[in-house]
C-alpha positions in Angstrom: -11.2 -18.1 34.4 -8.2 -17.4 36.6 -4.9 -16.4 35.2 -3.3 -19.8 35.9 -6.1 -21.6 34.0 -5.7 -19.3 31.0 -2.0 -19.9 30.9 -2.3 -23.6 31.2 -4.4 -23.6 28.0 -1.1 -23.4 26.1 -0.7 -27.2 26.4 -3.9 -27.6 24.5 -3.1 -25.1 21.7 -1.7 -26.3 18.4 1.0 -24.0 17.2 1.1 -23.6 13.5 4.8 -23.3 12.4 5.5 -21.2 9.4 6.9 -23.4 6.6 6.8 -21.0 3.7 7.9 -17.6 2.8 5.6 -14.5 2.8 5.7 -10.8 3.0 7.3 -9.6 6.3 4.1 -7.5 6.8 2.0 -10.7 6.8 3.6 -11.9 9.9 2.5 -11.0 13.5 4.0 -7.9 15.1 5.1 -7.7 18.7 5.4 -3.9 18.3 4.3 -1.3 15.8 7.2 0.9 16.9 10.3 -1.0 18.1 14.0 -1.3 17.3 17.2 -2.6 18.7 20.9 -2.9 18.3 22.7 -6.2 18.6 25.1 -5.6 21.5 22.5 -5.7 24.3 21.1 -9.2 24.9 19.0 -11.1 25.6 16.6 -8.9 23.8 13.9 -11.6 24.0 13.4 -14.5 26.3 11.1 -17.4 26.3 9.8 -18.3 29.8 7.5 -21.0 30.9 6.2 -20.8 34.5 2.6 -20.4 35.3 2.3 -18.9 31.8 4.1 -19.7 28.6 5.2 -16.3 27.2 7.8 -14.6 25.2 9.3 -11.5 26.8 10.8 -8.8 24.5 12.5 -5.5 25.0 12.9 -2.6 22.5 13.2 1.1 22.1 10.8 3.3 20.1 11.2 5.9 17.5 10.4 8.5 20.2 13.1 7.0 22.6 10.7 5.1 25.0 12.1 2.0 26.7 9.5 -0.7 26.4 9.0 -4.4 27.4 6.3 -6.6 25.8 5.0 -10.1 26.1 3.4 -12.6 23.7 1.2 -15.2 25.4 1.4 -18.5 23.5 -1.9 -19.8 24.9 -4.1 -16.9 23.9 -2.1 -15.0 21.3 -2.5 -11.8 23.4 0.2 -9.2 23.5 1.0 -6.7 26.3 3.5 -3.9 26.6 4.7 -1.6 29.2 6.7 1.6 28.9 9.5 1.5 31.4 11.0 4.8 30.7 9.3 7.4 28.4 11.4 9.7 26.2 14.6 8.1 27.4 16.7 8.6 24.2 16.1 8.4 20.5 18.8 5.8 19.7 18.4 2.2 18.8 21.4 1.3 21.1 19.3 1.8 24.1 17.1 -1.3 23.9 16.8 -3.2 27.2 18.1 -6.6 28.0 16.1 -9.1 30.1 17.1 -11.3 33.0 14.7 -13.6 34.9 15.1 -13.8 38.7 14.8 -17.1 40.5 11.2 -16.2 41.6 10.1 -15.5 38.0 10.3 -11.7 38.2 11.9 -9.8 35.4 14.9 -7.6 35.7 15.6 -5.1 32.9 18.8 -3.3 32.1 19.4 -0.5 29.7 21.8 2.4 29.1 21.9 5.6 27.0 24.2 5.5 24.0 27.1 6.7 26.1 25.7 7.2 29.6 24.4 5.8 32.9 23.2 2.2 33.4 19.6 1.9 34.4 17.7 -1.1 35.8 14.4 -2.1 37.4 12.5 -5.2 38.5 8.9 -6.3 38.0 6.9 -6.3 41.2 5.3 -9.7 40.4 6.5 -12.9 38.6 5.8 -13.1 34.9 4.1 -9.8 35.1 5.1 -6.7 33.2 2.2 -4.5 34.4 4.1 -2.9 37.3 7.8 -2.4 37.9 9.8 -0.9 40.8 11.2 2.6 40.4 14.0 2.7 37.8 17.4 2.9 39.5 20.7 4.0 38.0 24.4 3.5 38.5 26.7 6.1 37.0 29.9 4.4 35.8 31.1 7.0 33.2 29.8 8.8 30.3 31.1 6.3 27.6 29.1 3.3 29.0 26.8 1.5 26.6 25.1 -1.9 26.1 23.9 -4.3 28.8 24.4 -8.1 28.8 23.2 -9.6 32.2 24.1 -13.1 33.3 23.1 -15.1 36.4 25.2 -18.0 37.6 23.3 -20.5 39.7 26.6 -22.1 41.0 27.8 -18.7 42.3 24.7 -18.3 44.5 22.8 -16.5 41.8 25.4 -13.8 41.3 24.3 -11.5 38.6 26.9 -10.1 36.2 26.3 -7.2 33.8 28.8 -6.8 30.9 29.0 -3.6 29.1 31.3 -1.2 27.2 33.2 0.7 30.0 32.1 4.1 30.8 35.6 5.6 31.3 37.7 3.9 28.6 35.3 2.0 26.2 36.7 -1.4 27.2 34.7 -4.6 27.9 33.7 -4.2 31.6 31.5 -5.6 34.2 29.9 -5.2 37.6 28.2 -7.9 39.8 25.6 -8.2 42.5 25.4 -10.8 45.3 21.9 -9.7 46.5 19.9 -10.0 43.3 20.6 -6.5 42.0 20.2 -4.5 45.3 23.7 -3.5 45.4 26.6 -3.6 42.8 30.3 -3.7 42.9 32.4 -1.0 41.2 33.1 -1.5 37.5 36.0 -3.6 36.4 37.7 -3.7 32.9 38.3 -7.4 32.2 40.3 -7.2 28.9 42.1 -4.3 27.1 45.1 -3.5 25.0 47.8 -1.4 26.7 48.7 1.8 24.9 45.9 1.9 22.4 44.3 5.3 21.4 41.6 6.5 23.7 38.9 6.0 21.2 39.7 2.3 20.8 36.4 0.5 21.7 36.1 -3.3 21.3 32.6 -4.8 20.7 31.5 -7.8 22.8 28.9 -10.6 22.7 28.1 -12.7 25.7 26.5 -16.1 26.3 26.3 -18.2 29.4 25.2 -21.7 30.5 23.5 -20.0 33.4 25.4 -22.2 35.8 29.1 -21.5 36.0 30.4 -20.4 32.6 30.3 -17.3 30.6 31.6 -17.1 27.1 32.8 -13.9 25.4 33.5 -13.0 21.7 35.0 -9.6 21.3 36.8 -7.5 18.7 39.7 -5.1 18.4 37.4 -2.4 18.0 35.0 -0.9 15.4 35.5 -2.0 11.8 35.4 1.7 10.8 38.6 2.2 12.8 40.3 -1.1 12.7 41.1 -2.1 9.2 42.1 -5.7 10.3 39.4 -6.0 12.9 39.9 -9.5 14.6 37.6 -11.5 16.9 38.8 -13.0 20.1 37.4 -15.5 22.6 37.6 -16.0 26.3 35.6 -18.1 28.8 35.0 -17.3 32.4 34.5 -20.0 35.2 35.0 -19.8 39.0 36.8 -16.5 39.0 39.2 -17.3 36.2 39.4 -16.6 32.4 40.5 -19.2 29.8 40.9 -19.4 26.1 39.2 -22.1 24.0 42.0 -24.6 24.7 41.6 -24.1 28.5 44.7 -22.0 29.0 44.2 -19.5 31.9 44.7 -15.8 30.9 43.9 -14.2 34.2 41.5 -14.2 37.2 39.3 -11.7 39.0 42.2 -10.5 41.1 44.5 -9.7 38.1 42.4 -7.7 35.7 42.4 -6.5 33.0 43.7 -9.2 30.7 46.1 -8.0 28.1 44.1 -8.5 24.9 47.4 -8.7 22.9 48.0 -12.1 24.6 44.6 -13.6 23.8 44.6 -15.9 20.7 42.4 -14.7 17.8 39.4 -16.8 16.8 39.2 -14.8 13.5 42.5 -13.3 12.5 41.9 -10.1 10.6 45.7 -9.4 10.4 46.3 -12.7 8.7 43.4 -12.4 6.3 43.8 -8.7 5.7 40.0 -8.3 6.0 38.1 -6.6 8.9 35.3 -8.2 10.7 32.5 -7.6 13.2 31.0 -10.0 15.7 27.2 -10.7 15.6 26.5 -13.6 17.9 28.0 -16.3 20.0 26.2 -19.5 21.3 27.0 -22.9 22.6 26.6 -26.1 20.4 25.2 -29.4 21.8 28.7 -30.2 23.3 29.0 -26.8 25.0 31.5 -25.6 22.5 31.4 -22.0 21.3 30.1 -21.1 17.9 30.1 -17.6 16.5 28.7 -15.7 13.5 30.3 -12.6 12.2 30.5 -10.4 9.1 33.7 -9.6 7.1 34.1 -6.6 4.8 36.5 -6.9 1.8 35.1 -3.5 0.9 32.6 -1.3 2.8 29.9 -2.2 0.2 30.7 -6.0 0.3 29.6 -7.8 3.4 30.0 -11.5 3.9 28.3 -13.7 6.7 30.5 -16.3 8.3 30.3 -19.0 10.9 33.1 -19.9 13.3 33.2 -22.9 15.6 35.7 -24.6 18.0 36.4 -28.3 17.2 38.2 -28.8 20.5 41.6 -28.2 18.9 41.1 -25.3 16.5 38.8 -22.6 15.2 37.1 -23.4 11.9 35.7 -20.8 9.7 32.9 -21.3 7.1 31.7 -18.6 4.7 27.9 -18.7 4.5 27.0 -16.2 1.9 27.2 -12.7 0.7 25.4 -10.3 2.7 24.9 -7.5 0.3 25.9 -3.9 1.6 24.6 -1.7 4.3 20.9 -1.3 4.9 20.3 2.2 6.1 18.6 4.4 3.4 18.8 8.1 3.0 18.8 10.6 0.2 22.4 11.6 -0.6 24.5 12.9 -3.5 27.6 11.1 -4.7 29.8 13.0 -2.4 27.9 12.0 0.7 29.3 9.0 2.5 27.2 6.4 4.4 27.6 7.1 8.0 27.4 3.4 9.0 28.8 1.4 6.0 29.2 -1.7 8.2 25.6 -2.0 9.2 24.8 -5.3 7.7 21.3 -6.7 7.6 22.4 -8.9 10.5 22.8 -12.6 11.4 22.1 -14.7 14.4 22.5 -18.2 15.6 19.6 -20.5 16.6 20.5 -21.2 20.3 18.8 -24.6 20.0 20.8 -25.7 17.0 23.9 -23.8 16.1 24.0 -25.4 12.6 21.1 -23.0 11.8 21.4 -19.3 11.3 19.0 -16.6 10.5 20.2 -13.7 8.4 19.2 -10.6 6.5 20.4 -9.9 3.0 19.0 -8.0 0.0 16.7 -9.6 -2.6 16.3 -7.0 -5.3 15.8 -3.7 -3.4 14.6 -5.2 -0.1 16.5 -6.9 2.8 14.7 -10.2 3.5 15.1 -12.6 6.3 16.4 -16.2 5.4 17.1 -19.3 7.3 20.4 -21.2 6.5 21.0 -24.8 7.6 24.4 -26.5 7.7 24.7 -30.2 6.8 27.9 -30.6 8.8 28.7 -34.1 7.3 28.8 -32.5 3.9 29.9 -29.0 4.9 27.1 -27.7 2.7 24.5 -25.0 3.3 20.9 -25.0 2.3 18.6 -22.1 2.8 15.0 -21.0 2.5 13.3 -17.6 2.7 11.3 -16.5 5.7 10.3 -13.2 4.1 9.8 -12.4 0.5 8.4 -9.4 -1.5 8.3 -7.3 1.5 7.3 -3.6 1.6 10.2 -2.7 3.9 13.7 -3.8 4.8 13.9 -6.6 7.3 17.0 -6.6 9.5 18.6 -7.8 12.7 17.0 -11.2 13.3 17.1 -12.6 16.8 15.8 -15.9 18.3 14.3 -15.6 21.7 16.6 -17.1 24.4 15.4 -20.6 25.6 12.7 -20.9 23.0 12.1 -24.4 21.9 12.5 -25.5 18.3 8.8 -26.6 17.9 7.2 -23.3 19.0 6.1 -20.3 17.1 6.8 -17.4 17.3 10.4 -17.6 18.4 12.2 -15.6 15.6 11.9 -11.7 15.7 13.3 -9.1 13.4 13.0 -5.4 12.6 10.8 -4.2 9.8 12.1 -0.7 8.8 9.4 1.7 7.8 12.3 4.3 7.9 15.9 3.9 8.9 18.6 6.3 7.9 20.7 6.2 11.1 20.6 4.9 14.6 19.3 8.3 15.6 16.6 8.3 12.9 14.4 5.2 12.6 10.8 4.0 12.6 10.6 0.3 12.7 8.2 -2.4 13.7 9.2 -5.8 15.3 7.9 -8.8 13.6 7.5 -12.4 14.7 7.6 -15.7 12.8 3.9 -16.4 13.2 1.4 -15.8 10.5 -0.8 -12.7 11.2 -4.5 -13.0 11.5 -6.3 -11.8 8.4 -9.3 -9.5 8.4 -12.7 -10.8 9.4 -15.2 -10.9 6.5 -18.3 -11.4 8.7 -21.2 -9.6 7.1 -21.8 -6.9 9.6 -21.3 -3.1 9.5 -18.4 -3.0 11.9 -16.3 -5.6 10.0 -17.0 -3.7 6.8 -15.9 -0.4 8.4 -12.8 -2.1 9.8 -11.8 -3.6 6.4 -12.3 -0.3 4.6 -10.4 1.6 7.3 -7.4 -0.7 7.1 -7.2 -0.7 3.3 -7.6 3.1 3.1 -5.0 3.6 5.9 -2.5 1.3 4.2 -2.9 3.2 0.9 -2.5 6.6 2.4 0.5 5.5 4.3 2.1 4.1 1.2 0.9 6.8 -1.2 4.4 8.2 -1.5 5.4 5.0 -3.3 2.8 5.5 -6.0 4.7 6.5 -9.2 1.7 8.0 -11.0 1.0 11.7 -11.1 -1.4 12.8 -8.5 -4.0 13.7 -11.1 -3.5 10.6 -13.3 -6.4 8.2 -13.8 -5.1 5.6 -11.6 -5.2 8.0 -8.6 -8.5 9.4 -9.8 -10.1 6.1 -9.4 -8.6 5.8 -5.9 -10.0 9.2 -5.0 -13.5 8.3 -6.1 -13.4 5.3 -3.6 -11.7 7.2 -0.9 -14.3 9.9 -1.1 -17.0 7.4 -0.5 -15.1 6.2 2.5 -14.4 9.7 3.7 -18.2 10.3 3.9 -18.6 7.2 6.1 -15.6 7.5 8.3 -15.7 9.1 11.8 -12.2 10.6 11.2 -11.9 13.7 9.2 -8.4 12.8 8.1 -9.6 11.1 4.8 -11.6 14.2 3.7 -8.6 16.3 4.6 -6.2 14.1 2.7 -8.3 14.4 -0.5 -8.9 18.1 0.1 -5.1 18.7 0.4 -4.6 17.0 -3.1 -7.3 19.2 -4.6 -5.8 22.3 -3.2 -2.3 21.4 -4.3 -3.5 21.6 -7.9 -6.1 24.3 -7.4 -8.8 21.8 -8.2 -7.7 21.5 -11.8 -8.2 18.3 -13.7 -5.1 16.8 -15.5 -3.7 18.5 -18.6 -5.3 17.0 -21.7 -8.5 18.6 -22.7 -10.3 15.7 -24.3 -8.8 12.6 -22.8 -11.2 10.8 -20.5 -8.5 9.6 -18.2 -7.7 13.2 -17.4 -11.1 14.2 -16.0 -11.7 11.2 -13.7 -10.1 13.2 -10.8 -13.0 15.5 -11.0 -15.4 12.8 -9.7 -13.8 13.4 -6.4 -13.6 17.2 -6.9 -17.4 17.5 -7.5 -18.2 15.4 -4.5 -15.9 17.7 -2.5 -17.9 20.7 -4.0 -21.1 19.2 -2.8 -19.6 18.9 0.7 -18.0 22.3 0.9 -20.1 24.4 -1.5 -16.9 26.3 -2.6 -17.2 27.6 -6.2 -13.4 27.4 -6.5 -13.7 23.6 -6.4 -16.4 23.5 -9.1 -15.2 26.0 -11.7 -12.1 24.4 -13.1 -13.9 21.2 -14.0 -17.0 23.0 -15.2 -14.9 25.3 -17.6 -13.1 22.4 -19.0 -16.2 20.4 -19.7 -18.0 23.3 -21.1 -15.1 23.9 -23.5 -15.2 20.2 -24.6 -19.0 20.5 -25.2 -18.6 23.6 -27.2 -15.6 22.2 -29.2 -16.4 18.4 -29.7 -13.6 16.3 -30.9 -13.7 14.9 -34.4 -11.4 12.1 -33.4 -12.0 8.5 -34.5 -13.2 5.6 -32.2 -10.6 3.4 -34.0 -8.1 3.6 -31.2 -4.5 3.9 -32.2 -2.1 4.4 -29.3 0.3 6.4 -31.6 -2.5 8.8 -32.7 -3.6 11.1 -29.9 -6.7 12.0 -32.0 -8.2 8.6 -31.4 -7.9 9.0 -27.6 -10.0 12.3 -27.6 -13.3 10.4 -27.6 -14.3 7.4 -25.5 -12.7 4.8 -27.8 -11.8 2.3 -25.0 -14.4 0.9 -22.5 -12.4 2.1 -19.4 -13.3 5.7 -20.5 -17.0 4.9 -19.6 -15.8 5.0 -15.9 -13.5 7.9 -16.3 -15.6 10.6 -18.0 -19.4 10.0 -18.2 -19.9 10.2 -14.4 -18.4 13.7 -14.3 -21.0 14.9 -16.9 -23.7 13.3 -14.9 -22.5 15.0 -11.7 -22.4 18.3 -13.4 -25.8 17.9 -14.6 -27.2 17.4 -11.2 -25.1 20.2 -9.6 -25.9 22.9 -12.2 -29.3 21.7 -13.5 -28.1 22.1 -17.0 -29.3 19.4 -19.4 -26.5 19.9 -21.8 -24.1 17.7 -19.8 -26.4 14.7 -19.9 -27.1 15.2 -23.6 -23.4 15.3 -24.5 -22.6 12.4 -22.3 -25.4 10.2 -23.7 -24.4 10.9 -27.2 -20.8 9.9 -26.6 -21.7 7.0 -24.5 -24.0 5.6 -27.2 -21.2 5.9 -29.8 -18.9 3.8 -27.6 -21.7 1.4 -26.8 -22.7 0.9 -30.4 -19.0 0.3 -31.2 -17.6 -1.8 -28.4 -20.6 -3.7 -26.8 -20.9 -7.4 -27.9 -24.6 -8.2 -28.1 -23.9 -12.0 -27.9 -21.9 -11.9 -24.7 -23.3 -8.7 -23.1 -19.8 -7.5 -22.4 -17.6 -4.8 -23.7 -14.5 -5.2 -25.8 -11.7 -3.2 -24.4 -11.3 -1.5 -27.8 -11.5 -2.3 -31.5 -8.1 -3.9 -31.6 -9.6 -6.9 -29.8 -12.5 -7.6 -32.1 -10.8 -10.4 -33.9 -8.3 -11.6 -31.2 -9.1 -14.8 -29.2 -8.1 -16.4 -25.9 -6.2 -19.6 -25.7 -9.5 -21.4 -25.5 -10.8 -19.8 -28.6 -13.2 -17.4 -27.0 -13.4 -13.7 -27.4 -11.2 -11.6 -25.3 -13.2 -9.6 -22.7 -11.0 -8.0 -20.1 -12.1 -8.3 -16.5 -11.2 -4.9 -15.3 -12.3 -3.2 -18.5 -15.8 -4.5 -17.8 -15.4 -3.6 -14.3 -14.8 0.0 -15.2 -18.0 0.0 -17.3 -20.1 -1.4 -14.4 -18.5 1.1 -12.0 -19.3 3.9 -14.5 -22.9 2.8 -14.8 -23.4 2.9 -11.1 -22.1 6.4 -11.0 -24.3 7.5 -13.8 -27.5 5.8 -12.4 -26.8 7.5 -8.9 -27.0 10.9 -10.7 -29.8 10.2 -13.1 -33.2 11.3 -12.0 -36.0 8.6 -12.0 -37.8 10.4 -14.7 -34.9 11.0 -17.0 -35.4 10.1 -20.5 -32.0 8.4 -20.5 -32.5 6.3 -17.4 -34.2 3.3 -19.0 -31.2 2.7 -21.4 -28.7 2.7 -18.5 -30.7 0.6 -16.2 -31.3 -2.0 -19.0 -27.6 -2.1 -19.8 -26.7 -2.5 -16.2 -29.2 -5.4 -15.8 -27.9 -7.1 -19.0 -24.3 -6.9 -17.8 -25.1 -7.9 -14.3 -26.9 -11.0 -15.5 -23.9 -12.0 -17.5 -21.2 -11.0 -15.0 -22.8 -12.9 -12.2 -22.6 -16.1 -14.1 -18.8 -15.7 -14.6 -18.1 -15.4 -10.8 -15.9 -18.3 -9.6 -16.6 -20.6 -6.7 -14.5 -18.4 -4.4 -16.4 -15.2 -5.1 -13.8 -13.7 -7.5 -13.7 -12.7 -11.1 -10.5 -13.0 -13.2 -8.4 -11.0 -15.5 -10.1 -12.7 -18.5 -13.9 -12.9 -18.3 -14.2 -16.0 -20.6 -10.8 -17.9 -20.0 -10.3 -18.3 -16.3 -8.2 -21.4 -17.0 -5.5 -19.3 -18.6 -5.8 -16.8 -15.8 -6.7 -18.8 -12.8 -5.8 -16.3 -10.1 -8.3 -13.9 -8.8 -8.2 -10.2 -9.9 -9.5 -7.7 -7.4 -9.9 -4.5 -9.4 -12.4 -6.2 -11.6 -13.9 -8.1 -8.6 -14.1 -5.0 -6.6 -16.0 -3.0 -9.4 -18.4 -6.0 -9.9 -19.1 -6.4 -6.1 -19.7 -2.6 -6.0 -22.1 -2.7 -9.0 -24.0 -5.7 -7.9 -24.3 -4.5 -4.3 -25.6 -1.2 -5.7 -28.0 -3.0 -7.9 -29.5 -4.8 -4.9 -29.6 -1.7 -2.6 -31.3 0.3 -5.3 -33.8 -2.4 -6.2 -32.6 -2.6 -9.8 -31.5 -6.2 -9.3 -33.5 -9.0 -7.6 -32.3 -9.3 -4.1 -33.0 -13.0 -3.7 -31.0 -13.8 -6.9 -28.1 -11.5 -6.4 -27.5 -11.1 -2.7 -25.7 -14.4 -2.2 -23.4 -13.5 -5.1 -22.7 -10.1 -3.6 -21.9 -11.5 -0.1 -19.6 -14.0 -1.6 -17.9 -11.3 -3.6 -17.3 -9.2 -0.6 -16.0 -12.1 1.4 -13.5 -12.8 -1.4 -12.4 -9.1 -1.5 -11.6 -9.1 2.2 -9.7 -12.4 1.8 -7.5 -10.6 -0.7 -6.4 -8.0 1.9 -3.0 -8.7 3.6 -2.9 -8.4 7.4 -1.3 -5.0 7.1 -4.1 -3.6 4.9 -2.5 -4.1 1.5 -4.9 -5.2 -1.1 -3.5 -8.0 -3.3 -4.3 -9.6 -6.6 -4.6 -6.3 -8.5 -3.5 -6.6 -12.2 -1.0 -3.9 -13.1 -1.8 -1.2 -15.7 -2.7 -2.8 -18.9 -5.3 -3.2 -21.6 -6.1 -6.9 -21.6 -5.8 -10.0 -19.3 -2.5 -10.6 -17.8 -1.1 -12.8 -15.0 -1.8 -11.6 -11.4 -0.1 -12.4 -8.1 -1.0 -11.9 -4.5 1.7 -9.3 -4.1 0.4 -7.1 -6.9 -1.5 -4.0 -5.8 -2.6 -0.8 -7.4 -4.4 2.4 -6.2 -7.4 1.8 -8.6 -7.9 -1.5 -7.0 -8.1 0.1 -3.6 -10.6 2.6 -5.1 -12.8 -0.3 -6.3 -12.5 -2.0 -2.9 -13.7 1.1 -1.1 -16.5 1.6 -3.5 -17.6 -2.0 -2.9 -17.4 -1.5 0.9 -19.6 1.6 0.7 -22.4 -0.4 -0.8 -22.0 -3.4 1.4 -22.2 -1.1 4.3 -25.5 0.3 3.1 -26.8 -3.3 2.5 -26.1 -4.5 6.0 -28.4 -3.8 8.9 
């Protein structure tokens, strides 16, 4: 199929518009590493020629200048590095201009430096560009805003901050960018300090008019920073009423004579311009921020009626978004960096803005009912992992197409010189494929493992806590499968950090689960320094058995010294079974079995073939009157049984008991799987807890898959249930690899949401994946 045919498929493709809020990370990305400032535009352009694409420019955290495309017909993305290692600074993002023949022209500058530009060699094609050219017009030059006017024989203007005096300036070309005039300042205040630097936004009709919104200077320096407006047409400059303020032969215009659109002097509140567009009647509309205090930002809309400027406050914008560790005496370097706001070019009654919800900046859409002068809004992003800032609607993008809105998602941003962001688009990202083949299982495991490692610094639990111990158990199984050594190295670093010591409590089952990973690492590396800390601790426990009660009392540590809650059957017994295999010493299995049987006799319900979490639940009931059996609690038990069975020799005198218990529980559990493949927080009252719960589901999937693989469970009866469970687990993974629907730390059923995740859920997912991989041919 040729290129034109592929592109024309766009007319046959139904574009699904996003009509609900979701995590920012669940939207499609145009770039994994991209950032921009808001004074070089257009940053993104919709263009329909032979193809229907969106073209986007950005700068990376390494300082590369990049242009990318999104193909609406195929969903394919392309990107091209225009200039590698240009400058690490988000002010350097390129602006985009389309030539009459469909070729792209890109413009960019350093943050204070030379202007650079280049053209694509072919129309609508970013694969190859001409050599980058430069024009030195002073060291203070910054930002690029290109405009082409068709009624001036396609003259190209570039507007920027002047390189010699910081003032709004321009050059133009009458030969499609081959040669340029000398720079001219078009507006300035006489006698102001040398460091005075107005900020400017530019929009054009592409025919004859160019509209400018500009400030006195930076709000940091101008305590009553105002906003001004001028319009250019046919060599002359006018205010909003049509009064001429100068022409191309009498520049610069004295800014002191230009009327203020927003009067900071009168209002005694500084401002900063964010965007300017034209309404359906070609009248200018602006959005801007005001700052009664540095930490109080407000978003505002300003429009021209034909007679006057009318201001509308939209909403509070929170405070600045950069995040960095500081003490009370350290001031924010950029306190006026709001989350950002932009107008929708196709409907200037709509704005997109960023403001904090809780601890995260989220993107919202605000719509003005002009007849009532009322704003309504809805969230575009919600419950995001990272801050979302600086929204921008692609120039010329129709209202009925998606994606058209873009924004930065900050993985890290302390300053415009220190950032790591990704650029998101308002189209729902594709989820993982749950096809039952080895490659898809590996891909799902890799994505979930990578997400957890990348976000591990956010985990509040101690590295050796049971929560992480469960994660490490699953991660170790994945590390054995993965081609990349980084997973083994990650686990090894954790072990070395603590000298391979378990957590601090001698008897507590939770504090030994980390040793499951340690002992697997010992098997891999054969280093006695890995084995000894766990062996010494367990030997001491065997030699000094606890006399604590199984009547669990959270206020009495003695009742936590034995396995008095069902979770403990995952945490501790597998470690004893591992030691028995590694050392050949039968004492470990003897002690394990004695303690396991005590817990089994106490907490196992013979009627339901399930475990109570602990004795406190014997007499409690669910809303439907049934006994309370916790999903994850029984998941822990099944996961623990698998670990024990993997270690027990076929002829072990203990094996029959554990196989029989495993079969009984599997037979009960499989009947409680829902139609979508999940299990719930409550085993017997899914109506009260209708949402899926993936830590329980993950452990059950793992156990049932192991049962089929090992021949303990009948393949014909159980395989369909296992496959359904794995498909459900993969469906619970967000597009960025975050596992959802994990119940937080608890002891009984609780409500669960898609946004909830925890490390032990990831451990269960990876364990399940390890057995699914073995199952598939």
